[in-house]
Every structure is written in structure tokens, then in C-alpha cells.
C-alpha positions in Angstrom: -65.2 -46.2 -33.3 -65.4 -43.5 -35.7 -64.4 -40.0 -35.2 -66.1 -36.9 -36.8 -64.4 -35.6 -39.7 -64.3 -32.5 -38.4 -62.3 -33.2 -35.2 -60.1 -35.7 -37.4 -59.1 -32.6 -39.5 -58.5 -30.4 -36.3 -56.3 -33.2 -35.0 -54.1 -33.3 -38.3 -54.0 -29.5 -38.6 -52.7 -29.3 -35.2 -50.1 -32.2 -35.8 -48.6 -30.3 -38.9 -48.4 -27.1 -36.9 -46.5 -28.6 -34.1 -44.0 -30.3 -36.7 -43.8 -27.0 -38.8 -45.8 -28.5 -41.5 -42.9 -30.8 -42.6 -40.0 -28.1 -41.8 -37.1 -29.1 -39.6 -37.5 -28.4 -36.0 -35.7 -25.0 -34.6 -32.0 -25.4 -33.5 -31.5 -26.0 -29.7 -30.7 -23.0 -27.7 -26.9 -22.1 -27.4 -25.5 -23.3 -24.0 -25.0 -20.2 -21.4 -21.8 -19.5 -20.5 -20.8 -20.2 -16.9 -21.6 -17.3 -14.5 -18.5 -15.3 -13.6 -16.3 -16.4 -11.0 -16.3 -13.9 -8.1 -12.9 -13.6 -6.5 -12.7 -11.3 -3.3 -9.7 -9.4 -2.3 -9.5 -7.8 1.1 -8.1 -4.3 1.6 -7.6 -3.3 5.3 -6.4 0.3 6.7 -7.5 3.0 8.8 -10.4 4.7 7.1 -11.5 6.9 10.4 -9.3 8.6 12.8 -6.3 11.1 12.4 -4.7 9.1 9.5 -8.1 8.1 7.5 -6.7 9.9 4.6 -3.7 7.8 4.2 -5.9 4.5 4.7 -8.3 5.8 2.1 -5.5 6.5 -0.3 -4.1 3.0 0.3 -7.7 1.8 -0.5 -8.1 3.6 -3.7 -5.1 2.2 -4.8 -6.0 -1.3 -4.6 -9.7 -0.2 -5.8 -8.1 0.9 -9.0 -6.2 -2.2 -10.0 -9.3 -4.2 -9.4 -11.6 -1.8 -11.5 -9.0 -1.9 -14.1 -8.6 -6.0 -14.0 -12.4 -6.0 -14.3 -12.7 -3.6 -17.1 -9.9 -5.6 -19.1 -11.6 -9.0 -18.4 -9.7 -11.7 -16.6 -10.2 -15.3 -17.3 -9.4 -18.3 -14.8 -10.0 -21.4 -16.8 -13.2 -21.1 -19.1 -14.6 -18.5 -16.5 -14.6 -14.9 -16.6 -13.6 -13.5 -13.3 -15.4 -10.4 -11.6 -13.0 -9.2 -8.5 -14.4 -7.5 -5.5 -12.7 -5.4 -3.2 -13.8 -6.0 0.4 -12.5 -2.9 2.1 -12.3 -2.8 6.0 -11.5 -0.1 8.7 -8.9 -1.3 11.1 -8.7 2.4 12.8 -5.0 1.7 13.2 -6.0 -0.3 16.4 -4.4 -3.8 16.7 -7.2 -5.1 18.3 -9.5 -4.1 15.6 -7.2 -5.2 12.9 -7.3 -8.6 14.2 -10.9 -8.7 14.3 -11.4 -7.7 10.6 -8.7 -9.8 9.4 -10.6 -12.6 11.0 -13.6 -11.5 9.0 -11.9 -11.4 5.8 -10.6 -14.9 6.5 -14.2 -16.1 7.1 -15.5 -14.2 3.9 -12.9 -16.8 2.3 -11.0 -13.6 0.2 -8.4 -15.1 -1.9 -6.1 -12.4 -0.8 -5.5 -9.2 1.4 -3.6 -5.9 0.7 -2.7 -4.1 3.9 -2.6 -3.4 6.7 -1.4 0.2 6.8 0.5 0.5 9.9 3.2 -2.2 11.1 1.1 -2.0 14.4 -1.7 -3.9 12.7 0.0 -5.4 10.0 2.2 -7.6 12.2 -0.4 -9.0 14.4 -2.8 -9.5 11.5 -0.4 -11.4 9.3 -0.4 -14.3 11.6 -4.0 -14.6 11.2 -3.8 -14.6 7.6 -0.8 -16.7 7.4 -2.5 -19.5 9.4 -5.3 -19.3 7.2 -3.4 -19.9 4.3 -4.0 -16.2 2.9 -1.7 -14.1 1.1 -1.1 -10.7 2.4 0.9 -7.9 0.7 1.4 -4.4 2.6 2.0 -1.5 0.6 3.0 0.5 3.7 4.2 -1.6 6.7 7.8 -1.0 7.3 9.0 -2.4 10.2 11.5 -5.4 9.8 9.4 -7.5 12.4 6.8 -8.0 9.9 9.0 -10.4 7.5 11.4 -11.5 10.2 8.4 -13.6 11.3 9.1 -15.5 8.3 5.3 -16.3 8.2 4.4 -18.0 4.9 2.3 -16.0 2.2 3.5 -12.7 3.9 5.0 -9.9 1.7 5.5 -6.0 1.5 6.3 -4.1 -1.7 7.8 -1.2 0.2 11.4 -1.0 2.0 12.0 -1.8 5.6 12.6 0.6 8.4 16.3 -0.8 8.7 16.8 0.5 5.1 14.8 4.0 5.6 16.1 4.8 8.8 19.7 4.7 7.8 18.8 6.9 4.8 17.1 9.7 6.4 19.7 9.7 9.4 22.7 9.6 6.8 21.3 12.7 4.9 20.9 14.6 8.2 24.5 13.9 8.9 25.6 15.1 5.2 23.5 18.0 5.2 22.8 19.3 8.6 25.9 17.9 10.0 24.4 17.7 13.7 26.7 17.2 17.0 23.5 16.4 19.0 20.1 15.1 17.9 16.9 14.5 20.0 14.6 11.9 18.8 11.0 11.5 19.4 8.4 8.5 18.7 4.9 7.7 19.2 5.4 4.2 21.0 4.1 2.3 18.2 6.0 -0.4 16.3 6.4 1.8 13.3 7.4 5.0 15.2 9.8 3.6 17.8 11.1 1.1 15.2 12.2 3.7 12.6 13.4 5.9 15.6 15.6 2.9 16.8 17.1 2.8 13.4 17.7 6.4 12.9 19.3 6.6 16.5 21.8 3.7 15.7 22.8 5.1 12.6 23.5 8.8 14.0 25.5 7.3 17.2 27.5 5.0 14.4 28.2 8.5 12.8 29.3 10.0 15.7 26.4 12.2 16.8 25.4 12.4 20.3 21.6 11.2 20.9 19.9 12.6 23.6 17.7 10.2 25.7 14.6 9.2 24.0 11.3 11.4 24.4 8.0 9.8 23.8 4.3 10.4 22.9 1.4 8.7 21.5 -0.2 8.3 18.2 -2.8 10.3 19.3 -0.7 13.2 21.2 -1.5 16.7 20.3 0.0 18.8 23.0 3.9 18.4 22.8 4.8 21.4 24.8 6.0 19.5 27.8 8.3 17.4 25.9 9.5 20.1 23.7 10.3 22.3 26.5 12.2 19.8 27.9 14.3 19.4 24.6 14.7 22.9 24.0 16.7 23.2 27.1 19.4 20.7 25.7 19.9 22.4 22.5 20.0 20.1 19.9 21.1 20.8 16.0 18.3 18.3 14.7 15.0 16.3 15.7 13.9 13.5 14.6 10.2 12.1 15.1 9.2 8.4 14.5 5.4 8.5 14.1 2.3 9.5 11.8 1.4 13.2 10.5 -1.4 13.6 12.6 0.7 13.9 16.0 3.7 14.8 14.1 2.3 18.0 12.3 1.1 19.7 15.6 4.7 18.7 17.1 6.7 20.9 14.7 4.1 23.8 15.1 4.5 23.6 18.6 8.5 23.4 18.4 8.3 26.6 16.1 6.1 28.3 18.6 8.6 27.6 21.3 11.3 29.1 19.0 13.0 25.7 18.4 14.4 26.6 15.1 16.7 23.7 14.4 15.9 20.9 11.5 13.2 18.5 11.9 13.1 15.2 10.2 10.7 12.5 9.9 9.8 9.1 8.4 7.5 8.1 5.9 4.5 8.4 8.6 5.1 12.2 8.7 6.0 12.6 5.0 2.6 14.2 3.6 1.3 17.4 2.2 -1.1 16.9 5.2 2.2 18.3 7.4 1.5 21.8 5.9 -2.2 21.5 6.8 -1.4 20.6 10.5 1.8 22.7 11.1 1.2 25.5 8.8 4.2 27.7 7.7 6.1 25.9 10.3 6.2 23.0 8.1 8.5 24.6 5.2 11.8 23.1 5.2 11.2 19.9 6.9 12.9 16.9 5.9 11.1 13.1 5.7 11.8 9.7 4.0 9.7 7.5 2.3 10.7 3.7 2.0 9.8 3.6 -1.9 9.7 5.8 -5.0 7.9 9.2 -4.7 4.3 9.2 -5.9 5.4 11.8 -8.8 7.8 8.9 -10.0 5.0 6.2 -10.4 4.2 4.9 -13.7 2.0 7.3 -16.0 -0.7 4.9 -16.4 -1.3 4.7 -12.6 -1.1 8.5 -12.2 -3.6 9.0 -14.9 -5.9 6.4 -13.9 -5.8 7.4 -10.3 -6.7 11.0 -11.0 -9.4 9.8 -13.4 -11.1 7.7 -11.0 -10.9 9.7 -7.6 -10.4 13.3 -9.1 -7.8 13.7 -6.5 -4.0 13.0 -6.9 -2.4 10.1 -4.9 -1.1 11.0 -1.5 1.7 8.6 -0.3 1.5 4.8 -0.7 -1.1 4.3 -3.2 1.2 3.1 -5.8 2.3 0.4 -3.8 -1.1 -1.1 -2.8 -2.1 -0.7 -6.5 0.9 -2.7 -7.4 0.0 -5.2 -4.5 -3.6 -6.0 -5.8 -2.1 -6.5 -9.3 0.4 -8.8 -8.0 -2.1 -10.9 -6.6 -4.2 -10.8 -10.0 -0.7 -11.5 -11.9 0.1 -14.7 -9.8 -3.6 -15.7 -10.2 -3.4 -15.6 -13.9 0.0 -17.6 -14.0 -1.6 -20.2 -11.7 -4.7 -20.2 -13.7 -6.4 -20.4 -10.1 -7.5 -17.7 -7.4 -7.2 -20.5 -5.0 -4.5 -19.2 -2.4 -2.5 -22.6 -2.2 -2.3 -22.7 -6.0 -1.3 -19.3 -6.6 0.9 -18.4 -3.7 3.9 -20.3 -5.4 3.7 -18.4 -8.4 3.5 -15.1 -6.3 6.6 -16.1 -4.4 8.5 -16.1 -7.7 6.9 -13.5 -9.4 8.7 -10.7 -11.4 6.3 -7.8 -11.9 6.7 -4.2 -13.4 4.2 -2.0 -11.6 3.7 1.2 -10.9 6.3 1.7 -8.6 9.0 -0.1 -10.5 10.3 -3.6 -10.9 9.2 -6.1 -8.1 10.5 -9.4 -7.0 10.2 -10.8 -3.5 13.5 -12.4 -1.5 12.9 -15.4 0.7 11.5 -13.2 3.5 8.9 -11.7 1.3 10.5 -8.5 1.4 10.8 -6.4 -1.9 14.1 -6.9 -3.5 16.6 -3.4 -3.9 13.8 -1.2 -2.4 14.4 2.2 -3.4 14.3 5.1 -0.6 13.4 8.7 -1.2 14.5 11.9 0.9 11.9 14.8 0.6 11.5 18.2 1.8 8.7 20.5 2.3 8.8 23.4 -0.4 5.9 25.9 -0.9 3.4 23.5 1.1 4.1 20.6 -1.0 6.3 17.4 -0.2 8.9 17.5 -2.8 11.7 14.7 -3.4 15.5 15.8 -3.1 17.1 12.5 -3.8 16.1 8.9 -4.5 18.3 6.4 -3.1 18.5 3.2 -5.5 21.5 0.5 -4.9 23.4 3.0 -2.7 23.3 5.3 -5.3 21.7 9.0 -4.8 19.9 10.4 -7.8 17.6 13.2 -8.5 14.1 12.4 -9.5 14.9 13.5 -13.2 17.8 10.7 -13.1 15.8 8.1 -11.7 13.2 8.6 -14.4 15.8 8.2 -17.1 17.5 5.0 -15.3 14.0 3.4 -15.1 12.9 4.4 -18.6 14.7 1.5 -20.5 13.1 -0.8 -18.2 9.5 0.2 -18.5 10.0 0.3 -22.4 11.2 -3.2 -22.6 8.4 -4.3 -20.5 6.0 -2.9 -22.8 7.2 -4.7 -26.1 
């Protein structure tokens, strides 16, 4: 069968065009890199209610660590990692804490930073441990958290059986009370630290009056304070958070109770000046770690740049908690909890709050304690206790500087 000349020419021309008229075929497209590996890290704290300011501060610390890790670029294997923070509100309620803990487990987070309160952290820790998900609290101080000896449960602050004696011994040395009153909010945190303070005071020969109690939501303390006033204590200690501790101090001064008041870390915030007004001036308090002012400069600058405010209390510790997880993942080259947990257990990390290593229970080794006073409306550090030795902020900075410098090399 013959084809028309015109049709044949068109076919040849089309063939030449298709093969580039004898030129080489274009190179194949480069293979696309694999999609980023999304790694979810949870954070839980009270984001509503009376201590929402502390919960948000903790969340900001974790968020800053994750944002910085994403900006720096982290690879596990041949895949770029994108970290995502899943922030949940436990309202400082143990039941809600367990609910959001299970929510994070179901979302297959690689780890959890939190919770804030011991009362929510302790029950939630069992949920995480049973699911094989590491949890690091940056603020839960009740010894019971790690005395459970649950696998994968850590904290980067000291314990109340370290913090309680620190503030109690400071009271004994500086105030020299013969009689002391103790009040707590009936939570695992408030009651726990109050117990430690009571034991230390009694061991020092101080007479401790029968315990008075409120709740973490008590704002009218007049009946309790009137009872205490009639017994003429030389000092008062309150175990609880600032939301209730501020009104307590304000009402005490209104009732002409002029003795020194002391608090644990839950009441060791600038918020006390807002809640108690001028009555807060001169109060004493402790923190289970270094003061915010002593945290690493890179963290302090990064926090201020990101959130346009200064950190309040435990943000350096939640920042470190998130970075510890990321560092362990990098060491293990995996975000799978079962694979990076062994690296986390043995980690040695220089963070915003200093050198961090864990003991066999998951507690931070050699945790510092700090004593503060309220001065001109600001919580101001008086002494940092490290290795049993008390030092000023300047002395601590000088002692910590060589270690920080060596880490950068």
C-alpha cells in the first residue's frame, strides 16, 4: 500500500521532532528527597485557671526548643525532621491530666514534656510509662513521681525532700523561729513540700503548730489566719501555688500578722506581688533549681525574642526537657521511643539550666536549690545551694562559666 508523499514527510518530521532530530534525550528528573519525618512532642500544663501563667511559661520553654531545632535542621537517617508541639491543657486537674495523657498516647507522640503540677504528673506518668513513651517534667517536685520507679519517667528539677530542707534551714538560720505555723493546699505538691519543711524544722528544734489546710482554689483565708494569729508563731510556711498563696499573705497582713512568710516554688513568682500587693515585700521562697536569671544567655535571649516577655519560673527546665529528648533522638538516630530511651537514660547534656544527668530513678543528679526574697515587686535570688554549699548568683555564674565554656569548644 502506498502512502501519499505529504503524509510520509509529516510522519518523518514528527519522528525527528520526537527524538530531538538526533540530539540526546533530556536527562531524567532528579529523584525527590523523602518527605520530612514529622515527630510529635507533647506538652501538658494548666493553660486555664489560676496558674495558667505558669502553664503557659512552661509551654513556651518547650515550644522554643522545638522551634530552634526546626530552624537548625535535624536529620534522622536520611530524612529531615519536622518537630511538632502538641500542647494540652490539664487545668491542674488529675482526671483531666489522665485524659489528655491518653490523648497524646493515641496521637503517637514520641515523648512528653510535663506535666506542671505533681498532682497531675504522678498519675499521668503511669499512662505514659505503660505506653512506652518517655516523659520529662520540668516542674513536678514531689518525690513520689520517681519513687514509683516507672520506666521512662524523668524530671529536670530537684525534689521536695531537697527543696523543703533548703527553705526550712534558711528560715532557721535567718529568722531563728521558736514556733512556726504551716499551711498547705491539700494537693500532692503542697502537702508534700509542707511535710518536708515540717520535718526539717522539728529536727532543728522548732516547735511546729498543728497543720492548717485549704485548697488550691482557696481565696478566703481569714478563718485559718485568725486561728494562727492566736498562737503567735514566729514564721509561717505555705505549701501551694501563688494563686492561693497571694491572697493568704495579703489577708495575713490585713490581720496584722507581721511575721515572715515563706513558700516553696509554687509561690515563688512575681505574680505574688500582684496578688498580695505590698504585703509580698520581704517574703521568702525556694525553687528546686537555679533562678531564671542564671539560665543560659542563649535561652534568655531566645525566649524574649520569641515571646516578647521574660520567662517566669520553670521555662528553662521545660526548654531543657524538650532538648534532652531531641538530643537523645539524634544519638539514637531514631525518634522511636524504644530506640532513643536508652540514650536518654544515659544522657549528659549542658542545657539552659546547667549540666543534666539522670540517676537510676530518673531524678536529676546534683540538682541546685535557690532561695529568693521579694524585693521591689520582683522575686530576687538570695542564695543558690549547690552540692551543700550556699553561694550568691555571681558566685554561681563564676562557678558555672568554665563548664559552659568547655561545652562550646
